[in-house]
C-alpha positions as CSV (number, residue, x, y, z in Angstrom):
1,M,-20.7,-35.7,-3.6
2,K,-17.0,-34.9,-2.4
3,A,-15.7,-31.5,-1.0
4,V,-12.5,-30.3,-1.8
5,I,-11.4,-27.6,1.0
6,L,-8.7,-25.3,-0.4
7,A,-6.7,-24.5,2.8
8,A,-3.2,-23.8,1.8
9,G,-3.2,-20.2,2.4
10,A,-0.4,-19.1,4.9
11,G,-2.5,-16.1,6.2
12,R,0.8,-13.9,6.4
13,S,-1.7,-10.8,6.8
14,L,-3.0,-12.1,10.2
15,Y,0.6,-12.7,11.8
16,P,1.4,-13.5,14.4
17,L,-2.0,-15.5,14.8
18,T,-1.1,-17.6,11.8
19,Q,2.6,-17.6,12.2
20,D,2.6,-21.3,13.3
21,R,-0.5,-22.5,11.8
22,P,-2.6,-22.6,8.6
23,K,-5.5,-20.0,8.5
24,T,-7.9,-22.6,8.5
25,L,-7.2,-23.4,12.0
26,L,-8.0,-20.2,13.4
27,E,-10.4,-20.5,16.4
28,L,-14.2,-19.7,16.1
29,G,-15.9,-20.1,19.2
30,N,-14.8,-23.4,20.7
31,T,-14.0,-24.9,17.4
32,T,-11.9,-23.9,14.2
33,L,-12.6,-22.7,10.8
34,L,-11.9,-25.9,9.5
35,E,-13.8,-28.1,11.9
36,R,-16.9,-25.8,11.6
37,L,-16.9,-26.3,7.7
38,L,-16.3,-30.0,8.0
39,G,-19.3,-30.3,10.3
40,Q,-21.4,-28.3,8.1
41,L,-20.7,-30.4,5.1
42,T,-21.3,-33.6,7.2
43,A,-24.7,-32.3,8.2
44,H,-25.7,-31.9,4.5
45,G,-24.3,-35.0,3.5
46,V,-21.1,-34.0,1.7
47,T,-18.6,-36.6,2.4
48,P,-15.7,-37.3,2.0
49,A,-13.7,-34.1,2.6
50,I,-10.4,-33.5,0.8
51,V,-8.4,-30.8,2.7
52,V,-5.4,-29.4,0.6
53,G,-3.0,-27.6,2.6
54,W,0.3,-27.7,4.5
55,A,1.1,-28.6,8.4
56,K,-0.5,-32.0,7.6
57,Q,0.1,-33.4,11.2
58,R,-1.0,-30.4,12.9
59,V,-4.4,-30.5,11.0
60,L,-4.9,-34.0,11.8
61,D,-4.2,-33.5,15.4
62,V,-7.0,-30.6,15.5
63,L,-9.4,-32.8,13.5
64,R,-8.8,-36.1,15.9
65,R,-10.1,-34.1,19.0
66,S,-13.5,-34.0,17.2
67,D,-13.5,-37.5,15.6
68,L,-13.4,-35.8,12.0
69,A,-10.1,-37.2,11.1
70,T,-11.7,-40.5,9.8
71,R,-13.9,-38.4,7.5
72,V,-11.2,-36.5,6.0
73,E,-8.3,-37.0,3.4
74,I,-5.4,-34.7,4.0
75,V,-3.4,-33.8,0.7
76,D,0.0,-32.1,1.3
77,N,0.9,-29.1,-0.8
78,P,4.5,-29.4,-0.8
79,L,4.8,-26.0,-2.6
80,H,2.2,-24.2,-0.8
81,D,4.6,-21.0,-0.2
82,R,5.2,-20.7,-3.9
83,T,1.7,-21.8,-5.8
84,N,-1.8,-20.7,-5.4
85,T,-5.3,-22.3,-5.6
86,L,-5.1,-23.6,-9.0
87,Y,-2.1,-25.9,-8.1
88,S,-3.7,-27.1,-4.7
89,L,-7.0,-28.1,-6.8
90,W,-4.8,-30.1,-9.4
91,L,-3.5,-32.2,-6.5
92,T,-6.9,-33.8,-5.7
93,R,-7.7,-34.8,-9.2
94,E,-6.8,-38.5,-8.5
95,V,-9.3,-38.8,-5.8
96,C,-12.1,-36.5,-7.3
97,R,-12.4,-37.5,-11.1
98,G,-15.7,-38.9,-11.7
99,D,-17.5,-37.4,-8.7
100,D,-19.7,-34.5,-8.1
101,L,-17.6,-32.0,-6.5
102,L,-18.0,-29.1,-4.1
103,V,-14.9,-26.8,-3.9
104,V,-14.8,-24.5,-0.9
105,D,-11.9,-21.9,0.4
106,G,-10.7,-22.9,3.7
107,D,-11.0,-19.3,5.2
108,L,-14.7,-19.1,4.2
109,V,-17.0,-18.7,7.3
110,L,-20.8,-19.0,6.1
111,D,-24.4,-19.5,7.2
112,D,-25.8,-23.1,6.7
113,K,-28.5,-21.4,4.6
114,I,-25.9,-20.5,2.0
115,L,-24.5,-24.1,1.7
116,A,-27.9,-25.5,1.3
117,E,-28.9,-23.0,-1.6
118,V,-25.6,-24.0,-3.2
119,L,-26.2,-27.9,-3.0
120,R,-30.0,-27.9,-3.7
121,D,-29.3,-26.0,-7.2
122,P,-30.4,-28.0,-10.0
123,R,-27.9,-26.8,-12.6
124,D,-24.5,-28.7,-13.5
125,A,-22.4,-25.9,-12.0
126,V,-23.0,-22.9,-9.9
127,L,-20.9,-20.5,-7.9
128,A,-22.3,-18.6,-4.7
129,I,-22.2,-14.7,-5.4
130,D,-22.9,-11.7,-3.4
131,R,-24.4,-9.0,-5.6
132,V,-24.5,-6.3,-2.8
133,R,-21.0,-6.2,-1.7
134,V,-18.7,-3.4,-1.9
135,M,-15.7,-4.5,-3.8
136,G,-12.1,-3.4,-4.1
137,E,-8.7,-4.8,-5.2
138,E,-8.8,-7.9,-2.8
139,E,-12.1,-9.2,-3.7
140,V,-12.7,-11.8,-6.5
141,K,-15.1,-10.1,-8.7
142,V,-17.8,-11.8,-11.1
143,V,-19.2,-10.4,-14.3
144,T,-22.4,-12.3,-15.5
145,G,-24.3,-12.5,-18.4
146,P,-27.9,-11.7,-19.3
147,H,-29.0,-15.0,-17.6
148,G,-26.8,-14.8,-14.6
149,D,-24.0,-17.2,-15.9
150,V,-20.5,-16.5,-15.2
151,S,-18.7,-14.7,-18.0
152,A,-15.5,-13.6,-16.1
153,I,-14.2,-13.8,-12.5
154,G,-11.0,-12.6,-10.7
155,K,-9.4,-10.1,-8.4
156,L,-8.2,-7.9,-11.2
157,L,-11.7,-7.1,-12.9
158,P,-12.7,-3.6,-12.4
159,A,-15.0,-3.5,-9.5
160,G,-17.2,-0.8,-11.4
161,T,-18.2,-3.5,-14.2
162,A,-18.6,-6.5,-11.7
163,H,-22.0,-7.9,-10.7
164,G,-21.0,-9.5,-7.7
165,E,-18.4,-11.0,-5.3
166,F,-17.3,-14.6,-5.5
167,L,-17.6,-16.3,-1.9
168,G,-15.3,-19.0,-2.6
169,I,-17.8,-22.0,-2.9
170,A,-18.9,-23.7,-5.9
171,R,-20.4,-26.9,-6.9
172,Y,-19.8,-28.9,-10.2
173,A,-21.6,-32.0,-11.5
174,A,-19.2,-35.0,-12.2
175,A,-18.7,-34.1,-16.0
176,V,-18.0,-30.5,-15.3
177,A,-15.7,-31.3,-12.6
178,D,-13.6,-33.6,-14.7
179,E,-13.7,-30.6,-17.5
180,L,-12.5,-28.3,-14.9
181,F,-9.3,-30.6,-13.8
182,D,-8.7,-30.6,-17.7
183,V,-8.5,-27.0,-17.7
184,V,-6.3,-26.7,-14.6
185,G,-4.1,-29.4,-16.1
186,Q,-3.8,-27.4,-19.5
187,M,-2.8,-24.2,-17.5
188,L,-0.1,-26.1,-15.1
189,A,1.3,-27.6,-18.4
190,A,1.6,-24.0,-19.7
191,G,3.5,-23.0,-16.8
192,E,0.8,-21.0,-14.8
193,R,1.6,-22.6,-11.5
194,T,1.0,-19.4,-9.6
195,A,-2.3,-19.0,-11.1
196,W,-5.7,-19.1,-9.1
197,Y,-8.5,-21.6,-9.3
198,E,-10.7,-18.6,-10.5
199,D,-8.4,-18.3,-13.5
200,A,-9.6,-21.8,-14.6
201,I,-13.4,-21.0,-14.0
202,T,-13.0,-18.0,-16.5
203,R,-11.9,-20.4,-19.1
204,L,-14.3,-23.1,-18.2
205,A,-17.2,-20.5,-18.6
206,V,-16.2,-20.1,-22.2
207,R,-16.9,-23.8,-22.8
208,R,-20.1,-24.2,-20.8
209,P,-22.7,-22.3,-18.7
210,L,-21.7,-21.7,-14.9
211,G,-24.7,-20.5,-13.2
212,T,-24.7,-18.2,-9.9
213,V,-26.6,-18.3,-6.9
214,D,-27.1,-14.8,-5.0
215,V,-26.8,-15.0,-1.4
216,A,-27.0,-11.2,-0.6
217,G,-28.1,-10.3,2.7
218,Q,-26.9,-13.7,4.2
219,P,-23.9,-13.8,6.5
220,W,-20.5,-15.2,5.4
221,V,-17.1,-13.7,5.7
222,E,-13.9,-14.6,3.9
223,I,-11.1,-14.0,6.1
224,D,-7.9,-12.3,4.7
225,F,-7.1,-9.7,7.1
226,L,-7.4,-8.9,10.6
227,S,-10.3,-6.8,10.2
228,D,-12.3,-9.9,8.4
229,Y,-11.5,-12.2,11.2
230,V,-12.9,-9.7,13.8
231,E,-16.1,-9.7,11.6
232,A,-16.3,-13.2,11.5
233,L,-15.9,-13.5,15.2
234,K,-18.7,-10.9,15.6
235,Q,-21.3,-12.5,13.1
236,F,-20.8,-16.1,14.2
237,G,-20.8,-16.0,18.1
238,D,-17.5,-14.8,19.7
239,P,-18.0,-11.2,20.4
240,E,-15.6,-11.2,23.2
241,R,-12.6,-12.6,21.2
242,A,-13.8,-10.2,18.7
243,A,-13.2,-7.4,21.2
244,A,-10.1,-8.7,22.5
245,L,-8.4,-8.8,19.1
246,S,-9.6,-5.3,18.2
247,A,-7.8,-4.2,21.2
248,M,-4.6,-6.2,20.8
249,P,-1.4,-3.9,20.5
250,G,1.0,-4.3,17.9
251,M,-1.3,-6.1,15.5
252,R,-0.3,-5.1,12.0
253,R,-1.5,-6.2,8.7
254,Q,1.7,-5.0,6.7
255,L,5.1,-3.9,7.6
256,L,5.6,-0.9,5.2
257,F,8.8,-0.3,3.2
258,C,7.4,2.1,1.0
259,P,8.1,6.0,1.0
260,G,4.7,6.8,2.6
261,P,2.4,6.2,4.2
262,V,4.9,5.0,6.5
263,M,4.8,2.8,9.8
264,V,4.0,5.1,12.8
265,A,5.3,4.8,16.5
266,K,2.5,3.6,19.0
267,R,2.5,7.1,20.7
268,V,1.5,8.7,17.4
269,K,-1.3,6.3,16.7
270,A,-2.4,6.5,20.5
271,A,-2.5,10.5,20.1
272,V,-5.2,10.0,17.4
273,A,-7.6,8.8,20.1
274,A,-6.9,12.0,22.2
275,P,-10.1,13.4,23.8
276,E,-12.2,15.6,21.4
277,I,-11.8,19.4,21.5
278,G,-13.7,22.2,19.5
279,H,-11.5,23.5,16.6
280,R,-12.7,27.2,17.6
281,E,-11.4,26.7,21.2
282,L,-8.2,28.1,23.0
283,E,-7.1,24.4,23.3
284,F,-6.9,23.9,19.5
285,S,-5.3,27.1,19.0
286,E,-2.5,26.3,21.5
287,L,-2.2,22.8,19.8
288,L,-1.8,24.7,16.3
289,N,0.7,27.0,17.6
290,R,2.8,24.2,19.1
291,V,2.9,22.0,16.0
292,R,3.8,25.1,14.0
293,L,6.7,26.2,16.3
294,K,7.9,22.4,16.4
295,L,7.6,22.1,12.6
296,G,9.7,25.2,12.1
297,K,12.5,23.4,14.1
298,V,12.4,20.5,11.9
299,F,12.4,22.9,8.7
300,G,15.7,24.5,10.2
301,V,14.1,28.0,11.5
302,R,16.1,29.8,14.0
303,N,14.6,33.2,13.6
304,F,10.7,32.8,13.9
305,H,10.1,36.6,13.3
306,R,11.5,35.9,9.6
307,Y,10.2,32.5,8.9
308,T,6.9,30.6,9.9
309,T,5.0,27.6,9.0
310,V,1.4,27.0,7.9
311,V,-0.5,23.9,8.3
312,L,-3.2,22.6,6.0
313,T,-5.6,19.6,6.1
314,G,-4.7,17.7,2.9
315,S,-1.9,15.8,1.3
316,G,1.6,17.0,0.2
317,T,-0.1,17.5,-3.1
318,A,-2.5,20.1,-1.4
319,A,0.5,22.1,-0.3
320,N,2.3,22.1,-3.4
321,E,-1.0,23.3,-5.1
322,A,-1.6,25.9,-2.5
323,L,1.9,27.3,-3.0
324,L,1.8,27.3,-7.0
325,G,-1.9,28.4,-7.0
326,T,-1.2,31.3,-4.7
327,A,2.7,32.4,-4.8
328,A,3.3,31.6,-8.5
329,I,0.2,33.5,-10.0
330,G,1.3,36.0,-12.2
331,R,4.9,34.9,-12.0
332,R,7.2,33.3,-14.5
333,L,8.5,29.8,-13.0
334,L,11.8,27.9,-14.1
335,V,10.8,24.4,-12.9
336,L,13.3,21.6,-12.8
337,A,12.5,18.0,-13.4
338,N,14.4,14.8,-13.5
339,G,11.7,12.5,-12.1
340,E,7.8,11.9,-11.9
341,F,7.4,14.5,-9.1
342,G,9.5,17.2,-10.9
343,E,7.2,16.6,-14.1
344,R,3.9,16.8,-11.8
345,L,5.2,20.4,-10.7
346,I,5.2,21.3,-14.5
347,S,1.7,19.8,-15.1
348,M,0.3,21.4,-11.9
349,A,1.6,24.7,-12.9
350,R,0.5,24.8,-16.3
351,H,-3.0,23.6,-15.1
352,L,-3.1,26.6,-12.8
353,G,-2.1,28.8,-15.8
354,V,1.2,29.6,-14.6
355,A,3.9,30.7,-17.1
356,V,6.3,27.9,-16.8
357,T,9.9,27.2,-18.4
358,P,10.7,23.6,-18.0
359,L,14.3,22.4,-17.6
360,T,14.3,18.6,-17.7
361,A,16.9,15.9,-17.1
362,R,16.5,12.2,-17.6
363,W,15.1,10.5,-14.7
364,G,17.8,9.6,-12.3
365,Q,20.2,12.1,-13.9
366,P,21.7,15.2,-11.8
367,F,20.7,18.6,-12.9
368,D,23.4,20.2,-15.1
369,L,24.1,23.2,-12.8
370,S,25.7,25.1,-15.5
371,A,22.7,24.8,-17.7
372,V,20.5,25.8,-14.8
373,E,22.3,29.0,-14.4
374,Q,22.0,29.6,-18.0
375,A,18.4,29.5,-17.8
376,M,18.3,31.8,-15.0
377,A,20.6,34.1,-16.7
378,R,18.2,34.5,-19.6
379,G,16.0,36.6,-17.5
380,N,12.1,36.8,-17.7
381,L,12.0,34.5,-14.6
382,D,10.7,35.1,-11.1
383,A,11.2,31.8,-9.4
384,V,12.9,28.4,-9.5
385,V,10.8,25.3,-8.4
386,W,12.3,22.0,-7.9
387,V,12.0,18.7,-5.8
388,H,14.5,18.0,-3.1
389,H,14.0,14.2,-2.8
390,E,12.9,12.9,-6.2
391,T,11.0,9.9,-4.9
392,S,10.5,8.1,-8.4
393,T,14.0,7.4,-8.5
394,G,15.2,7.8,-4.7
395,M,17.4,10.6,-6.1
396,L,18.3,13.7,-3.7
397,N,18.6,16.9,-5.6
398,P,20.9,19.5,-4.4
399,L,19.4,22.4,-2.2
400,R,22.3,25.0,-1.4
401,E,23.8,24.9,-4.8
402,I,20.7,25.6,-6.7
403,A,19.5,28.3,-4.0
404,L,22.7,30.0,-4.3
405,L,22.3,30.3,-8.2
406,A,18.7,31.6,-7.6
407,R,19.8,34.4,-5.2
408,R,22.6,35.4,-7.5
409,H,19.8,36.0,-10.2
410,G,17.3,37.4,-7.8
411,L,14.9,34.6,-8.0
412,E,12.6,33.3,-5.2
413,T,13.0,29.6,-4.3
414,Y,10.0,27.2,-4.1
415,V,11.3,23.6,-2.8
416,D,9.1,20.5,-2.7
417,A,10.5,18.7,0.5
418,I,7.5,16.3,0.7
419,S,9.8,13.0,1.2
420,S,12.7,14.8,2.7
421,L,11.9,16.8,5.5
422,G,12.6,15.0,8.8
423,G,14.9,12.6,6.9
424,V,17.9,14.8,5.6
425,P,18.9,18.6,6.3
426,V,16.5,21.0,4.6
427,D,17.5,24.3,6.5
428,V,14.9,26.7,4.7
429,E,16.6,29.8,6.6
430,A,20.3,28.7,6.0
431,N,19.6,28.1,2.5
432,G,17.5,31.2,2.0
433,L,14.6,29.5,0.5
434,T,11.2,31.5,0.0
435,F,8.9,28.7,0.4
436,C,9.2,24.9,1.3
437,T,6.5,22.3,1.3
438,S,6.2,19.0,3.0
439,S,3.7,16.5,4.6
440,A,3.2,14.5,7.8
441,N,3.4,11.0,6.4
442,K,6.9,10.5,5.1
443,A,10.2,10.8,7.0
444,I,8.5,12.8,9.9
445,G,6.5,9.5,10.6
446,S,2.9,10.9,11.3
447,I,-0.3,9.6,9.7
448,P,-1.4,11.1,6.4
449,G,-3.7,14.1,6.2
450,L,-1.7,17.4,7.2
451,A,0.7,19.1,5.1
452,F,2.8,22.3,5.5
453,V,4.3,25.3,3.9
454,C,7.1,26.8,5.6
455,G,8.5,30.3,4.3
456,Q,9.6,33.8,4.6
457,R,7.0,35.9,6.4
458,D,7.5,38.6,4.0
459,A,6.8,36.3,1.3
460,F,3.7,35.1,3.1
461,E,2.3,38.8,3.6
462,A,3.1,39.6,-0.1
463,L,0.5,37.1,-1.1
464,A,-2.4,39.4,0.3
465,A,-2.3,41.0,-3.1
466,V,-2.6,37.8,-5.1
467,R,-6.1,36.3,-6.1
468,A,-5.4,32.8,-5.6
469,R,-6.7,29.9,-8.1
470,S,-8.6,28.1,-5.4
471,V,-10.8,29.0,-2.3
472,Y,-9.8,26.2,-0.2
473,L,-6.1,26.1,-1.2
474,D,-5.5,29.7,-0.7
475,L,-2.3,30.0,0.9
476,Y,-2.4,33.6,2.1
477,K,-5.7,32.9,3.6
478,H,-4.2,29.8,5.5
479,F,-1.3,32.0,6.7
480,S,-3.4,34.7,8.0
481,Y,-5.7,32.6,10.1
482,N,-2.8,30.5,11.2
483,D,-0.5,33.5,12.1
484,K,-2.8,36.3,12.9
485,Q,-5.9,34.2,14.4
486,N,-4.1,31.2,15.7
487,Q,-6.8,29.2,13.6
488,T,-7.5,27.6,10.3
489,P,-10.1,28.9,7.7
490,N,-12.0,25.6,7.6
491,T,-12.5,22.9,9.7
492,P,-9.3,21.1,10.4
493,A,-8.7,17.4,11.1
494,V,-8.1,18.0,14.7
495,N,-7.0,14.5,15.9
496,L,-4.4,14.5,13.1
497,Y,-2.6,17.6,14.7
498,F,-2.4,15.5,18.0
499,A,-0.8,12.7,16.1
500,L,1.4,15.2,14.2
501,E,2.6,16.9,17.6
502,A,3.4,13.2,18.8
503,A,5.6,12.5,15.9
504,L,7.3,15.9,16.2
505,D,8.1,15.4,19.7
506,D,9.4,12.1,19.1
507,L,11.7,13.4,16.3
508,L,12.9,16.4,18.5
509,A,13.3,14.1,21.6
510,E,15.5,11.8,19.2
511,G,17.3,14.8,17.9
512,V,17.0,15.9,14.3
513,E,20.7,14.9,13.5
514,Q,20.2,11.6,15.2
515,R,17.3,10.8,13.3
516,F,19.3,11.6,10.2
517,L,22.0,9.1,11.3
518,R,19.5,6.6,12.2
519,F,18.1,6.4,8.7
520,Q,21.3,6.6,7.3
521,R,22.4,3.4,9.1
522,L,19.2,1.6,8.1
523,A,19.8,2.6,4.5
524,R,23.3,1.0,4.4
525,R,22.1,-2.1,6.0
526,L,19.4,-2.7,3.7
527,R,21.8,-1.8,0.8
528,R,24.4,-4.2,1.7
529,G,21.6,-7.0,2.2
530,C,20.3,-6.2,-1.3
531,R,23.8,-6.2,-3.0
532,R,24.5,-9.6,-1.4
533,L,21.3,-10.6,-3.1
534,G,22.6,-9.5,-6.5
535,L,19.9,-6.6,-6.7
536,R,21.1,-3.6,-8.5
537,P,20.3,0.1,-7.7
538,V,19.1,2.0,-10.7
539,I,21.1,5.0,-9.7
540,P,24.9,5.4,-8.4
541,E,24.9,5.2,-4.5
542,P,26.3,8.8,-4.2
543,L,23.3,10.2,-6.0
544,M,20.8,8.3,-3.5
545,S,19.0,9.6,-0.6
546,P,19.6,7.7,2.6
547,L,15.7,7.2,2.8
548,L,15.0,5.3,-0.2
549,T,16.5,2.7,-2.4
550,T,15.2,1.9,-6.0
551,L,16.4,-1.5,-7.3
552,E,16.0,-3.4,-10.6
553,L,13.4,-6.3,-10.2
554,P,15.0,-9.6,-10.0
555,R,15.4,-11.6,-13.3
556,G,12.2,-13.3,-14.1
557,F,9.7,-11.3,-12.1
558,G,7.3,-8.7,-13.2
559,A,6.4,-6.0,-10.9
560,A,2.8,-7.2,-9.9
561,E,4.0,-11.0,-9.3
562,F,7.2,-9.5,-7.0
563,H,4.9,-7.0,-5.3
564,D,2.4,-9.8,-4.3
565,R,5.1,-12.5,-3.4
566,V,6.5,-9.6,-1.2
567,K,3.0,-8.8,0.3
568,R,2.5,-12.3,1.2
569,A,5.6,-12.5,3.0
570,G,4.1,-9.5,5.1
571,Y,5.7,-6.4,3.6
572,I,4.9,-3.7,1.3
573,V,7.3,-2.3,-1.4
574,Y,6.3,-0.1,-4.1
575,G,7.0,-0.5,-8.0
576,G,8.0,2.0,-10.3
577,K,6.3,4.8,-12.0
578,G,6.3,6.1,-15.7
579,I,9.4,4.9,-17.5
580,L,10.4,2.5,-14.6
581,A,7.1,0.7,-14.3
582,D,7.6,-3.0,-14.6
583,R,11.3,-2.4,-14.2
584,V,12.0,-1.7,-10.7
585,F,10.9,-1.8,-7.0
586,Q,11.4,0.6,-4.1
587,V,12.4,0.1,-0.6
588,A,12.3,2.8,2.1
589,N,13.8,2.9,5.4
590,I,11.6,5.7,7.0
591,G,9.0,5.7,9.8
592,A,9.3,3.3,12.7
593,L,11.1,0.7,11.0
594,T,13.9,-0.8,13.0
595,V,17.0,-2.9,12.5
596,R,15.0,-6.0,13.2
597,H,12.3,-5.4,10.6
598,C,15.1,-4.6,8.2
599,D,16.7,-8.0,8.7
600,A,13.5,-9.9,8.7
601,F,12.6,-8.0,5.4
602,L,15.8,-9.0,3.9
603,A,15.5,-12.6,4.8
604,A,12.0,-12.8,3.4
605,L,13.6,-11.2,0.4
606,E,16.5,-13.8,0.0
607,T,13.7,-16.5,-0.1
608,I,11.5,-14.8,-2.6
609,V,14.6,-13.8,-5.1
610,K,15.8,-17.4,-4.9
611,D,12.3,-18.7,-6.2
612,V,12.0,-17.3,-9.6
613,P,8.3,-18.0,-11.0
614,D,7.9,-20.9,-13.8
615,A,6.4,-18.7,-16.2
616,Q,8.7,-16.0,-17.8
617,S,7.6,-12.3,-16.7
618,P,7.8,-9.6,-18.9
619,H,10.7,-8.3,-17.2
620,P,13.7,-10.3,-18.2
621,G,16.1,-8.9,-15.6
622,G,18.2,-6.9,-17.8
623,R,20.0,-3.6,-16.8
624,V,17.9,-0.7,-16.1
625,R,19.2,2.7,-17.3
626,V,17.8,5.8,-16.2
627,A,20.5,8.3,-16.6
628,A,22.8,9.0,-19.4
C-alpha cells in the first residue's frame, strides 16, 4: 500500500511560524509533523509515501536527518499557491495507479490507534470521521447514510445536518483509488483546479459505497490555526512549547481590513486581563465614570451639564434598539435610508411598533435634502433617524445639514454613528443632536461587547415617562443607573470597560483630529493602490468616508473565492450585503492598522487579482451601479 501525504498547505494562518516553510514542517517535540507521520506509516507497513507539496529541497533536508528521505518520493506542486488538494492529489496519479492507497493530510496529527483502525477495516474504501466533534465553518463535515456510508462531504455543508468531521485520512483499495483518480481528472478537465479533494469524494460516493470509521474519543488534531497547533503540542507531548506559543506576543491569525471588529492595540488587549473587581464596588463606579467622560469627549461634548453618555453591554445594535425601543415609543419617526443599515433601522422601528415614515434612496445615492425637508414640512413627525456612516456602501451621510433641517421643523434627531465615531467628526453638541449611538469595536478601536448612547440630558430625563419595549434595553433605566447611581442595572462586562478605557486613552492621547487625519492618510494610500490594480470603487470618492472603501470584485472572481484567496494570504475583507452580494468587497482602514500593514495587503492583493480563477465565477467583472 502506498500513502499520499497532501502537504502543499502554506499555513498563512500560522504566520510567522510558517512564513518560510510548509506547515507540515512545524515542530512537534523533537521531530516535525511530517517526520512523525512518516514514522507512523512505516511502523504500520505503509510504504512508500509520496509527499505532495512545495519547498522540495527543504523537505528533503529535514527528512535526511532521520534517514526517511530514501523511503519517500517528493512531488513538487508548482501551483501550490493557486490550487487546492484536488490538484495535489492529481499530481500523484502516475505513481499511484493500480495500488491500494492511503491519503492523509500533511497537517494531521493522530494517535496510532486511529491509523490502525483505518488500515485494518475490511471494506474497499473507508474514511475516518469523528462523530462527537463540534463543527463550524472550517471543519470538513460528513453526512452519512443509514449504514454509515458517506453521502456528502465538505466544508460548506450545514453543521446541523452533518454526522461527523472528516479527519483527513482515508484508505482506498486499488480499484477505488483508480476510480477516484478518474473523478479527479474529470473535475480538472472541467476547470475545477481550485476544488478540494473532498469534492471528488462526494462524487465518488454517488458511484460506490464509501465507509466510515468513527474515532470519537481518540486524540487527533488538524492544524489550521495557532490554537490548533497549541492543542496538538498539548495532546502529543510538548506542553512547554504549547505554553510558550500561547504567551507569544504579536501572534495573529488574521490582519483585519474589515469594518469591525477591528485589530486592536496591544495595550487594549492587555487591559482585558486587568485584575478582577466587583461590579458593585467603588472601583467599578470610578471606571464607569471615567469611560463615560472620555466617551463624551470623543462624541464632541463640551458642556457635560447638557449632554451625557450611557454605556450598555451589547453590540451597536443593542444601542439602536434601546434608543428606538424607548425614545421612539409613541412618537412618529422619519427614517432616512440609503443602504443596508438605514433599512435595518426601518425594520427595527416597525418591529418595535413605532410609527415610521420611510424616505429611501438607492444604495450609495446621497439623500435629496429638498425631499428630506419636504417630508419634514408635511408635519405629523416627532423625530428623524438616519445612519451617519452607511457601512454597506462606505458612504458618509451628512450630519449638520440634516440636523439643521430637523431643528427648523422642530424635530428631534437620532443618529446611528456606530461605525463613524472616533473616525470622523460627529460633534453631537455642535450639531444639536438629541441622541447618537455607537459601539466600541469600530473606529474607536476596542473589543466588541460595549455600546453607547450620547444625548441631551433633558431628553434622557424625559424618558422616565416612557414604558420601554424591553426590560434589558430600557434606555432610561440605563441612564438612571449610570448617571444617578454610577452603576449599571445589570451585570456589566467589567473587563471590556477596562479595554474601552485603554482604547479611549490611546485615541485622546493621539488627539481626535490626529486620529481622523491618520485614517484619511491610510484611506488615500489604499485607494491609490487599488486604482493602480484596476479596482473600481462603487461610489464616487467625494461621497466615501475616510474609513472604508467599497470596490467591485476583480473580473473573474466570485465573492467567496475572492474572500478565501485574500484570507489565505492572511487578510480579512468583507463582501457586499443585500443587492451588492457577490458584486463587491470592502476594505476598511480603522483599528490598529499601519502603513506597513496596508502596503503588505496591497502587495498580496496584486498577486491575487493577477491570478484569475480558471473557472468563470458568477461575477463577470462588469460595472456595478448602486446609485442613479
